N, C-alpha and C positions, 0 to 999 in steps of 0.2 A: 282907750285910744279911740279917738274919733277921727274918722277920715273925712276929708272934705269932698263933697260931691263934685264930680267932673262936670264941666260945662258941656252941654250938648254940642256936637260938631255938626253944624249946618253949613253946607257950601254956600258960597256967595251966589246971588242971583246974577251977578255980572259975569258975562261970558268973556274969557280971555280973547284977545285979538287973534292969536294963532288958531284957536278953535273956530273962530268966525271965518277965517280964510280957508280952513280945511273944509268947512261946510259948504262954502261957496264953490270950491273946486270940486267937491263931490257932486254937486248939482250939474256940472258941465259934463257932457258925454264926450268920450274920446272918439276921434274919427276912426272909422272901420274901413278896411280895404273892401272894395266891391268884389264879390265873388264873380268868377267867370260865368257867363250864362251857360246853363246846361242845355245842350241841344235836345229837342223833343224827338220822340220816336217817329220815324216816318209812318204815315198812315197807310202806305201802300205795301208794307211788309208786316207779316205776322210771325212772331217768334214763339218757340216752345222748346222744351228739352225732352229728349227721348233716350231710350237705352236699346242698344242692338241686342236682340236675343240670339240664340244659337243657330236659328234658321235665317238670320239676316233681316228679320222684321224689325221695324222701328215705326213708332207712331206717336202723334200728339193730336188728339181729336180736334182741338181748337184750330190748329194749323191746317189739318186736312179738310175740315169743314169749310174754312175760309177759302181754300182753293176750289172747293166744289167738286172734288174728284169723287167718282162713284165706282163701284165694282164694275169691271169690264173695260174701264178706260185704259188705253195703251200709253206706255211711257217709254221715252228714250233716256237712258242713264249715261252720264259721263263721269269720269273720276280723275282726280289727281291726288297728290299726297294729302291725306287726311280730309278730303272733301269729295262728296258725291252730290251730283246735281241730277234731278229728275225733271223732265219736261213732258207735258202732255203732248202726245204725237200719235196720230192715227196709225202710222206705220211703225210704232215702237215695238220693241221686243219683249217688254215686261208688261204684264197685265195687273191692274189694281184688283185685289181680291174683293169679294162682296163686302166683307167688313173692312172698310178702308184703312190700309196701312201701306207703308212702302216696304218692299222686299228688295234688299241689296244683294245681288247674286254673289256667291262665294268668290268668284274670280275678281270682281270689282273690290270686294272687301280686302282681299289679299293685296291687290295692286295699290290701294290707298292706305293700307296699314290699319284697318279697322278690325277689332276683335269682338267676339261675343262679350257682352257686359259693358262695353264702352258706352259712355254717355256722349250724346251729340247735341249741338245746338241746331235746331231746325229753323230755317228761315223760308217762309212761303211768300211768294210774290204772286198774288192772284192775277194781276193784270198781265203778267208774263207766263202764267200757268206753269211756274217752276217752284220746286222745292229743293233747297240745298241743305245738306247735312254736313256740319262742320264738327270734326272731332274737337274735344275740349282742349287737346294739345295745340291745335291750330288757333283756337280762340285765345288760349293763354299766350302764345307767341305774338298774336296781334296786340294784346294788352301790353305785353313787355316792350313791344316796339314803340309804344307811346311813352315808355319810361315810368310806368306806374309802379312796378316792382323792381327797383334797382338792385336789391340785395336778395332776390329770390333764390339764387343758386348757392346758398350757404354763406354768402358774404355777411359781414357785420356792418350795421349802420354806423 
């Protein structure tokens, strides 16, 4: 039994018209939506993250050095729910220790709901000589108010 050899299968060098149209379409870029511009960080505010210890101390050396606070400086502190603001004030009741950090007195921590171990966003405004500590719960609510996490409270997307 002799088998006849098969002729080699060599594709034609002619490109079908459908493939030519597909190649031409692949060369065109689809239009993309322009992303919304991202606002830049203000240069007059310095941010950091700190953790409140059992004595009410909280610090971020980058923020505190930008403020230029030194041991012995006097501060006035004000508080509201989840937020404490310290302002350099010669008549202030709180003194910055030699190793610069902010001490939030227990009465203020209780008033604004801050506990030892809580992390806070520190925002220092050197021109205003103020440092504001925002609990992350306050920061989270600000983000939610923008609609960024619509299903964060257990809802399904």
